[in-house]
N, C-alpha and C positions, 0 to 999 in steps of 0.2 A: 393469626395466619388462618388463610383458607383451607379447606379440605381437598384441593385438586389433588388427582391422582398424578404421581411423576411416574413416566416412563421410564424402564429400565430393559434394554434391549441386549444386554451381556447374557449369554447363555450360562447355565450352570456347568460342572465339570464334566458331566456325563454327555452332554451335548456338546461340548466342546470337543471331546475325543471323538465321537460319531462325525461331527461336520468336518472337522480337521482331515480326517482320512478320505473324505469326499472331495476336498478341494483340489486334490491333483487330477481329477478327471474333468474339472469345471474349466471354462474360459476365465481369464484374468481381466479385470478391469482396474487400471491403474489411476489412483486418485492423485488429482493436483492439490496443491498447498490448500486452495480455498475449499475443496471438496472434502479435506480431510477435517477442516475445520466443520464443516456441515454434519460430517459423521459423528463427530465426536459431540455436537449438541444434541444430534438425534438419540445417539447411545443412551447418554448419562440423563435424558430428560429434561434439558433445558428446553427443548423444543417441544416439548409435551403440549399437545396430545398426538403429535406426528409420531408415527413408529417406522417410518422409513421415507425414502426419497419420494417424492408426491408422484402420483398417477396423473393422467392426463386430466380426468375428469375434476381432479382436486387443483390442478394448475389452472385449468380454464375458468374454475369457479373463483379462486383466488383473484387472478386478472380481471375478471369481470365485476365480482361484488364483495372482495375480501373476505370471503367466507369458503371453508372447506365443504366437500360435498355434504357433510354430517352436519352442517350449519353452524360449526364453531368459528368465531373470529378469527382470521388468520390473513395477515396483511400482505406478504411478498412470498415468491416460488421459493421453496428448497428442492431444486431439482439436481439430478446427476445429468451432466452434459458429455457426450461423447463424440467421437469424429465419424465421418459417414462410412470409413472403411470398416470400423469395428462394429457400427450399426448394421451392415449388411450381414455380416455373421451372426447375428443375434436374433431371437425370436421371443415373443411372449411365452410365458409358461416355463421356461428354463430358467436355471439359476446360474450366478455368475460369483466369481470370489473378488472381494475387494481387498486391494493391497494398495500400500504406499509407494513412493518412487523407488524406494531401495528393496522393494519386495516383500517388506514385513507383512504378514496376513493380519487383515484386520476384521473381515466378517464375510458373511454369504448373504447375498440378496436374490430374492425370489424376483424375476420381471414379469410384471403384469401389464406394461405397457412400453412400445416403443413410438416415438412419434417425432417428427420434424420439428426444429426451432422457427417460430416466426418472430425475429429477434426485434423487427421494428414493432410489431404489435405490442410484443413485452414491454419494450423500451417506453412505449407511450402510455400502457396501462401502468405501471410499476413506478416509474421515474416522471411520467407526466412530460417527455422531451425526447426528441430524436439527437440532441445536441451531442457530438462526441466529447464537448468539454466535461460532461458530466462522467465521472469514473465508473457508474454502473452501466451507461450506454456503451462506454468505450471497451468495457470487459466484455458483454455481449457481442460487439461487433469484432473485436480483435482476438478474443482468447476463448470464448465459448464454443463448444464444439457444435455441430449441425443437427444433433440429434438428443434428446431426452429419453432416459430410461428411469422407471419408477416401480416400486415395490417394496414391500416389507423387509427389514433387515434382521438379521441374527449375528450379533456381534461376538467375536471371539477375543479380541483385544482392544483394547482402548490405543489411539497413536500415542507413540511414546514422547515425553517430554522430560529431558534432563534438568531442566531449569525451574527453580521455584517450586519444587513439589509440594512443599507445605502450604502453599495458598492456591492449590489447583484442586478444589472441594467440588463435589456433584452436589445438584439441587439438594439432594436426600441427605448429604452430609452436612450441607449448611443448615439445613431445617433442624437437624439433631443438634447442631452446635448452638442454634438459638433456643432450643429446648432446655438445653442444659443451663444455658445462662440466664433462663427466665425471662427472655424478650419476647414480648407479644405485640409491639409495633415498630415495624424496621421500615426505614425509608430507603430506596435503593437509589442509586447514582451509578449511571454507566458513561464512561468518558473513555476518549483515545487519546487526550493529550495530558501531560503533566497537570498538577493540580498547584494553581497559584493562588494568590491571596482573594481575587475575584471568586473563583470556584470554591476555594476554602469558605469565604463568608456565606456563598450561597448554600453551601452544605450544612452549615451551622443553623442557618436561619429555616432550612427546611426540616433540621430536626427539632428545633422550636415549634415551627407551623404544627408539624405532623405528631409532636409529643412523643417522639420515635428514636431508637437507635439508628444507624447508619450501616447499610451496606454498600461497600465500594466494589465497583465491579467493571474496572478497566478492561479494555479491548486487548487480548494478547493474541490475536489472531492475526488477520492480515491489515497491516496498517495503511493508512491514507497515503498518497504518493509524496507528500511534503512531510510527514510525522516523523517525529523522532523514534529512534529505534527502541525495539522493545525492552531490552537491558535496562537500557538509559531510564526509560520511563517507570520501569518497575523499582529501580533503586529511589526514583522521586517519590513515589507513592509511599514507599516505606519511610523515607525521610518525613514527609508531611504528615504520617499517621502520630508522631510523637506530640504534635500539636492539638490534636483532639482530647477531649477529656478521657481520662482513663475508663477503659472497659464500657467505651459509647461507640465503637466501630469495629467492622469486619472488613478486612481486605481480601476479595477473592478473584484470581484473574479469569476471564472470559474469552473462551478462543472462539471469537466471533469474526467472521469475516465480513468487514463493515460493507454495507450496500450503499449508504449514503442515500437513502431514499426518503428523507425528509419526513414527511407527516406518517408516510405508512412506516417508516422505520421507529418512531415516536411509539406506535401501537405494536409493534413487535418487541421493543424493549420493556414495555410495561408487561408483556406476555411472559418474556424472560424473568422479570423482576416477581412477578406472582409466582411463577414456578419454584424461584429460590426460597420463597415464604416472604416477600416483601407485602406489606399492606399499604405502602404508599410508594411512589416513584416520581422523581425529579424530570420534570420536561423543561428544557432550558431555552434561552434565546437560540432561535435559529436551529433547533434541535436536528441533528444528524443532517445537516445541510452540506453540501459540497461547494457553496458560495455563489459565485455568478456565472453566468452562461457566456457564451461567446460574443454576445452582445454589451456584457456589463450588466446585466439585469439579474437579480436574485432568481435562482431556479424555483423557490419557494416563497409565497407570501408569508411574512413573519408570524401572523397569527393562525395560519393553516394546520401546524402540528397540534397547537392547543385546541383548536377545534374538533380534529379528528379524536384527539386523546381524550376528550369530555364526551364525545360520543360514546366511546369505546369503555370508559371507566366501569359504568355501572354493570355492564355485561362480564366484564373480566374481573370485576370484584377487588379492584385495586384502586386506590384514589390518588390522581395525579396532584402534583405539588409543582405550581406554574411558576417561571422565573423568567422576567424579561432581563434585559442589559442591566448589568451592574457597573456602576461609575464611581470613581473615586474622588472624594471632597478632601482637596490639599491642606484647606485651613483647618479641618477637622480630623484629618488622618484616619479616615475609615471610608467604608463602602456601603452604598446603599442603591436601590432600585432606580432606575433613571426616572422613572413616573413619579418618584415620591421626594424630587429635589424640587426647591423652589425656584423658579426663573432667574434669580439674580444670584444665586450661589455658584460658585466657579467649580466645574467638573472636569474630570480627566476620563476619556474612554480608553482603555489600555487590555486589548483582548489577548488570548492565547496565541492567535495568529502573530499579533504585534511583536510577542517576546520571541516566540518561534524565529521569525525574520530577522530582529535584532541579533539574537544569539548566533544565527548562521553567518550573518555579518561582522560580526565580532564589537559590536556596538554595546554600550553599556544599558543595564538592566536598572531602572529606579528601584530603590531599596524598599519601597512601598508596593512594589507591584507582584513580588513574590518573596519565598523565604531564603535566606542565604544557603541553606542545604541545597535547595534545589539548584540555586544558580552554580553553585559548587560542581554539582553533578552534570549539570548540563555544559559547564565551561570544559569538564574534563573529557566527555564524549565528543563535543563540538565546540574545539578552540577557535580561537580569532583567526582570520585569514593567514595570518603570517605564521601560525604553527599548523595549518592545516596542511594536508597533502594536496597535488592539483595535476592536472593532465591538460598537457598542451597539445591539441589535436590538429596537426597540419592535413590539409586536404586540397587536392588539385590534381591538373593532369600531368602524365609522364613528363619529365622536362622542365616543371614549372619551378623547380629550385627547393622542394620541400626537404629533402634530405640533406642539402648543403645549409640551409639555413638551421636545421634542427641540429646537426653537427656543432655549429658555432654556440647554441644555446647552451648544447650540453657542456662545451667546455666553459663557458660563462657560470654555470651552475654549480660546475665542480670547482671554479675558483672561490664562489661565494663559500661553499663548504657549508651552508646551513640544513640542508636536507640531504638524503640519498637520491640520486638522480638516475634514471634509467631510459636508454635510448632505443626505441622499439619502431626501427625503421620496416617498412613494409618487407623489403627483399631479406632482412636479417630474420625477420619473424617466420617468414615463409620457408627458409631454410632450416630452422632449428624446430620450430612448432608445427610447420604445416608441409612438411617435404612430402607427404602423400598426395596432397591436392594438384590437380591441375589448373588450368586457366579458365575454365568455364566461368561463366557468370555466377553460379550457385558456389563454387568453389572460392573464388575471389571474395564474395560475399563471407563465406565461413572466415577466411582468413583474416578480414577485417574485424569480423566480430570475436576473434581470438585475441587479437591486438586489445579491444576493447575490453575484453575482460582481464588481461594482465593488467592494463592500466588502471582497472579499478581496485585491484589487490595492492597495487604499488601505492594508489591514493589514500586507500583505506588504512593503510599503515604508515600515513604522513610522510610520504616521498613524493619524488616529481616524476613524471612519467611524458616522456617526449615521443609523439607518435607521427610518423610520416608516411602512411599509406595514400593510395589515390583515393580510396574511400568514396565511389562515385555515386552511391544511392543514399539519398536524404533519410529515408525510414530507418535505415542501418546506423546513420550518423545520430539520429533523434534517440534510437535506443540507447546507444551508447553513453550518450550526452545523460539521459534519465539514471541509467545505472550508477554513473560516476558521480553526478551531482548529490547523491546521497550521503556521500563519503567525504566530499572537498570540492574544489574548485575544476571547472571544465571550460576551457578556452580553445573554441573552434578557430583555427587560423585558414582562412582561404588564400591559398596561393594562386590568385588569379591571372598570372601569366598567360597572355593569349596563346592558342593552340599552334598560330603561325610563328611564333618566337620559340616555343617549345620544339617544332619540328627542326628549327635549325639547328639548335642543341643536341639532335638526336644522334649521337655517334654510333650508335648501333643500328641505325636505320630501321628501327621499328615501326615508325609511322609510315614509312615508304613501301615496306611489306605489308603492312595493312592496307593501305591504299591501292596496292597491286592485287590487292584478295589472296595474299600467301600467310596472312595472320588473321584469324577471325575473332570477334569478340574484343577487339582493341579498343579501349576507352577513349571515347572522341573522335573515333573514326567510323566504326560500325555498332559502337556500344555507347550508350549516352553517358555522358557525366552530368548530373543533378546538381546545378549551382546552388550551393548554401544559400538559403533565405535569409538568415538573420546571424551571422558570423560576429564573433566578437571582435574579428579583424579581417580585413582583405589587404593582400600584399602583391603588388605586380612587381616582377622581378627584372622587368626590362631595362629599367634604367637606374637600379639602385643595387648596392653590393650586398653580399649576404651578411656582411657585420652591420649594414643600415637596416637591413630588415630584421635582423636579430633585437637591434636596439628599439624597433617600434614594439615588438612583442613583449620587452623588458619594461618599457613604458606603461605599456598596458597593465601589465602585473603590478608594476609599482601604484598606480592609479587607484587598482582594486585592492590594494595592501597585503598582497599577497608576498612581495618581495619589498 
């Protein structure tokens, strides 16, 4: 292990008492989930040599030349973003209190810099693209605040983690564990997916190549948009651990918010591995890549991460162990590197993404692809569609027939009796959950989001949610879909009945009032309805009965194997 100095930003008891008294007089900055991950990695020394969120000079130096102003190699910004309203109340030289969303005190930060974020420039410098299909670019554009603040941190407490405390060690604690075990050569492996047979074989070969023990560093921070949930992955890692030789590996969670910056992330992961005491680090095929861009092309060339890691290795004092794609040889029942296969031998390429997609669709996983214990855990958390919860999300103009079809479906599902079923009609939810809201554009959108939240909870718990709001805005519908698909099925049904037909059915005269100017912000008249781009089904109820429409939905669910 190298002699890298590990940063520890936790104050001692005396400083803790002094700072805690001062916090009541200082402004608060509430950290989001991603920022809390960065805070913890800064405080515990995982991000050594950083001693706080980056100042502007370090930030710009990292973007331009992948180095801090001190000259130390560092590939990605670690910045604290805030919104313009808060930025307008702060100035350099003062201190702020850092808290989690529940108000729990984390630390005090001395502001050395406040500056506006150039999101487009950062996207190109760090991710090499402005394509919003890249999760890092999407975060910058949709979630990152308008300003960065930077400066040193004095930490009073670490974030609270009630889960898996026995495998949440700091770099100093891991190094001490290595010392006690007598380990001198350690190869690190960072992952955000369950370890299947190809990844297992990769780690075994890495241990052989490096003549080293193994440190598994699974990401326990913010997962990727399609990743398995944190608890399921951790159970899978613990089960796979029994397949390694005794006393040959150590599992430790890494609260890392994934940047998915490809080659730059490869260098970051090597720095993290070095700080944990690794002498070697695995850089795999398409390391930390988010896949393909909007045009279907890879965001990063396959060899770019390897090239950048090779350049950084000597300076960082850690040796990369490179691996290309692992393929399966069915006649030999073993895995090997794709480049080592004779051209005439049959091979099968089966990635972690392939397994993830098959699990989510309820398809069988070949026995050779992973371990039976892993399949058992994944199947328990992500059952086949016939055992998943799902949401039927009707959207359309007032009078289109959404509520009537929803009621017919509700009855059909109750007749089946296979799952609990809830009907979340827009008017019903407004009466019971949103009675304080008016009918402004903002409040109507809040009502739809509340429906989506309730539906996600029902879906998570393996029930059926039938939603029938107008839901006129595409972005809101997309956000609801994204939240629910993490737990089960989501079926957007556009009831596309034309407005002329909807007006004929309007017994309350709402359309007439809106056209007369007596009712403002009415969807379809003076407030737009954004037609769904790619719903699972479109139904025009002009010439079909509600029973026939419900049958179309049930046929769709049957094709997708949900019923």
